[in-house]
C-alpha positions in Angstrom: 31.7 -35.5 -32.2 32.8 -34.5 -28.6 33.8 -31.0 -29.8 30.4 -30.6 -31.5 28.6 -31.7 -28.4 30.8 -29.4 -26.3 30.0 -26.4 -28.5 26.2 -27.2 -28.3 26.4 -27.5 -24.5 28.2 -24.2 -24.3 25.6 -22.6 -26.5 22.8 -24.0 -24.5 24.4 -22.6 -21.2 24.9 -19.2 -22.9 21.3 -19.1 -24.1 20.0 -20.1 -20.7 22.0 -17.3 -19.2 20.8 -14.8 -21.7 17.1 -15.8 -21.1 17.6 -15.7 -17.3 19.2 -12.2 -17.6 16.4 -11.0 -20.0 13.7 -12.3 -17.6 15.3 -10.5 -14.6 15.6 -7.3 -16.6 12.0 -7.5 -17.7 10.8 -8.0 -14.2 13.0 -5.1 -13.1 11.6 -2.8 -15.8 8.1 -3.7 -14.5 8.9 -2.2 -11.2 7.5 1.3 -10.5 10.4 3.3 -8.9 9.4 6.3 -6.6 12.9 7.0 -5.4 15.5 9.8 -5.7 18.7 10.0 -7.8 20.7 8.6 -4.9 19.2 5.1 -5.6 21.5 3.9 -8.4 21.0 1.2 -11.0 23.1 -1.1 -8.8 20.9 -0.3 -5.8 17.8 -1.2 -7.8 19.1 -4.6 -8.7 20.0 -5.2 -5.1 16.6 -4.0 -3.8 14.7 -6.3 -6.3 16.9 -9.3 -5.5 16.6 -8.7 -1.7 12.8 -8.3 -1.9 12.6 -11.7 -3.8 14.9 -13.4 -1.2 12.6 -12.4 1.7 9.4 -13.5 -0.1 8.2 -10.8 -2.5 8.4 -12.8 -5.8 7.1 -10.0 -7.9 8.0 -6.5 -6.6 5.7 -4.0 -8.1 6.6 -0.7 -6.5 9.5 0.7 -4.6 9.1 4.1 -2.9 11.1 6.2 -0.5 9.8 6.1 3.1 8.9 9.5 4.3 9.0 11.3 7.8 12.3 9.7 8.7 15.2 11.3 10.6 18.0 12.9 8.5 20.4 10.3 7.3 17.9 7.3 7.5 17.5 5.9 4.0 14.6 3.4 3.8 12.6 2.2 0.8 9.3 0.3 1.0 8.9 -2.5 -1.6 5.3 -3.6 -2.3 4.1 -6.6 -4.3 1.4 -6.8 -7.0 -2.1 -6.4 -5.6 -4.2 -9.5 -5.3 -8.1 -9.1 -5.6 -10.3 -11.8 -4.3 -13.9 -10.7 -4.7 -13.9 -7.4 -2.7 -10.9 -8.3 -0.6 -7.6 -6.5 -1.7 -4.2 -7.5 -0.4 -0.5 -7.1 -1.0 2.8 -7.7 0.7 5.5 -5.2 1.5 8.8 -4.8 3.3 11.0 -2.0 4.4 14.7 -2.1 3.3 17.4 0.0 5.0 20.5 1.2 3.3 23.5 -0.1 5.3 25.2 3.4 5.5 22.2 5.0 7.1 22.2 6.9 10.4 19.6 7.5 13.0 17.7 4.4 12.1 16.9 1.1 13.8 19.8 -1.2 14.9 21.3 -3.0 11.9 23.4 -5.9 13.5 20.4 -8.3 13.5 19.2 -7.7 9.9 18.0 -11.1 8.7 19.0 -10.6 5.0 21.3 -8.3 2.9 22.1 -7.7 -0.7 24.7 -5.1 -1.7 24.2 -2.2 0.7 20.5 -2.9 1.5 19.2 -4.8 4.6 15.8 -6.2 5.3 14.3 -5.0 8.6 12.3 -8.2 9.1 12.7 -11.9 8.0 9.5 -11.9 6.0 7.1 -9.3 4.4 4.1 -7.8 6.2 0.6 -8.1 4.7 -1.7 -5.1 3.9 -5.5 -5.6 3.4 -8.2 -3.3 2.0 -11.8 -3.8 1.0 -13.0 -2.6 -2.4 -16.3 -0.8 -2.8 -17.6 -0.5 -6.4 -20.1 1.8 -8.1 -20.2 0.9 -11.7 -16.7 1.4 -13.2 -15.6 3.5 -10.1 -14.1 2.0 -7.0 -12.2 2.8 -3.9 -10.1 0.5 -1.6 -10.5 1.3 2.1 -9.3 0.0 5.5 -12.1 -1.4 7.6 -11.7 -1.5 11.3 -12.4 -4.7 13.1 -16.2 -5.0 13.7 -17.2 -2.9 10.6 -19.5 -5.0 8.4 -18.8 -4.7 4.7 -22.4 -4.0 3.9 -22.4 -1.0 6.2 -19.2 0.3 4.7 -20.6 0.0 1.2 -23.7 1.9 2.2 -21.6 4.7 3.6 -19.2 4.9 0.7 -21.9 4.8 -1.9 -23.9 7.6 -0.2 -20.9 9.8 -0.1 -19.9 9.0 -3.8 -23.5 9.6 -5.0 -23.9 12.8 -2.9 -26.8 11.2 -1.0 -25.6 12.0 2.6 -28.4 13.4 4.7 -27.3 16.7 6.4 -27.6 16.5 10.2 -24.9 19.1 10.9 -25.7 22.1 13.0 -28.2 24.6 11.4 -26.9 26.5 8.4 -23.9 24.2 8.0 -23.5 23.0 4.5 -22.4 19.6 3.5 -18.6 19.4 2.7 -17.9 18.5 -0.9 -15.2 15.8 -0.6 -14.3 13.2 -3.2 -15.2 9.7 -2.0 -12.1 8.4 -3.7 -10.1 10.0 -0.9 -11.7 7.7 1.8 -8.9 5.8 3.5 -10.7 4.0 6.4 -14.0 3.4 8.2 -14.0 2.8 12.0 -16.5 2.1 14.7 -17.0 5.0 17.0 -16.2 4.0 20.6 -19.0 4.4 23.1 -21.7 4.9 20.5 -24.4 2.9 18.9 -23.7 0.1 16.5 -24.9 2.2 13.6 -22.4 5.1 14.0 -19.1 5.2 12.2 -16.0 7.4 11.6 -15.0 7.9 8.0 -11.5 9.2 7.3 -10.5 11.0 4.1 -6.8 11.5 3.3 -3.9 11.5 5.8 -2.0 13.9 8.0 -2.7 17.6 8.5 -5.0 17.8 5.4 -7.1 14.8 6.4 -10.8 15.1 7.2 -13.1 13.0 9.4 -16.9 12.4 8.9 -19.1 11.1 11.8 -22.0 9.3 10.2 -24.9 7.1 11.3 -27.0 4.6 9.5 -30.8 5.4 10.0 -33.2 3.2 8.2 -32.3 3.7 4.5 -30.4 6.9 5.1 -26.8 7.7 5.8 -26.7 10.8 8.0 -23.7 13.1 8.5 -23.7 14.8 12.0 -20.1 15.7 12.5 -17.1 17.0 10.6 -13.6 17.5 11.9 -9.9 17.8 10.7 -8.0 14.7 11.3 -5.4 16.7 13.2 -8.1 17.4 15.9 -8.5 13.8 16.9 
């Protein structure tokens, strides 16, 4: 009887181990990896484990961080997106490879798994606001003080090609995809109805200066993001 019970207990432990391993593998398979070949399968296990240790229970995406000095190896881990009405949020954290050079100091790293270090003790939170038009939508960053209803009017006018042209004479309206909108900000020193709409990032980014006038959304300025 004791031998039988012992075998049953061992079988139960083995089954639990298999189920746990399978669950971890399934969760790892669900992660979207946007990394180079230098991130090994062992690195991937360490990255997922470290992300969970610091508070990202369900890592969804891991991507190489760009624009870093040579020798600085950093990946950004992001969680699943949470949607609450029109509010979109997710968490993320940057993980540094321990053999990196030209990066931030490593001696105070709060957590480590394998050769990966967390740069902060807990994840940061990103927030966006979703504007919908039927089945289409875009998630944008709204500056403090930008009412959602104003942002929605602006985005829909751009998406539906309903902007009113107030650019200098003979200047045609730019044809830019509303899906490329990244943020809307208040324009400093202007009226409450004037906003800055940013499309894309970096050298290829574009900025629209718009104003709300009665039922219209007017475009009165266009610049490259690099000019600001």
